[in-house]
N, C-alpha and C positions, 0 to 999 in steps of 0.2 A: 504494500500500500504506500502511496506517496503522500507527502505532506504539502499542502498548499498555503501554509502559514507564512506571512511575511517575516515572522521572527524565527523561521526554521534554523537559522544560524546559531540560535541560542539553545537548541534542543540537544540532548545528550548524544543522540546518534550523529549529529553534525559535528559536535565537538570531538567525538571519538574518531571520526574520519580525519579530523585535523590533527590528531595525536595529542590533544590537550587533556591528558590524564589527570593532572593536578587540579584542573578546573572541574573536571567531572567528579572527583572525590569531594570537593567542596560543595557541589550542587546535589550530592546524593548521600551525604553522611548521616542523614536522618530522614529516610524516604517515607512519604505518605501516599504517593501516587506511582503508578506504573503505566508504561506505554502499552496500549492494546496492540500496537503494530510490532514492536520489537522486544517488549518485556523490560526495557530499561526502567529502573526505579529512581525517582527524584524527590527532592524535598518540596518542590512546587510544580504545579501543573503547567506553568509556563515553560518548563524545560523538557517536555516530552510532546510528541506529535499528537497522540490520542490518549489523553489522561483518563485513568480510572483509579478509584480509591483502592489501596492495597487491602486485601482481606487479611485480617489479623487472626491468628490462631487463638482459640479460647484457652485461657490458662486453667489448668487443672489445679484445684485446691483441695485440701483435705481438712477435715474438721479439726478444730483446736482441741487438744486433749482436755480432759476434765479438770486438770490442775490449772488450766488457763495459760500454760506456757507452750507456745508454738513449737512443735517439734520435740517436746518432752516425752520421754518414754518411761 
């Protein structure tokens, strides 16, 4: 799929093609969106062609023991 955004030069795939790995690290160190086209993960939707929210895994928790100390056995 192609991107017709006028800001495509700011997208991670375009930055990768230019070899700007340090810039990519900065723009993807705390990702909240991913590109539906290439799967790149970014901190902001402006840095991918077709943004979708990243699905987060549900954290498994266990009950706190009767003594009220988490992890106590």
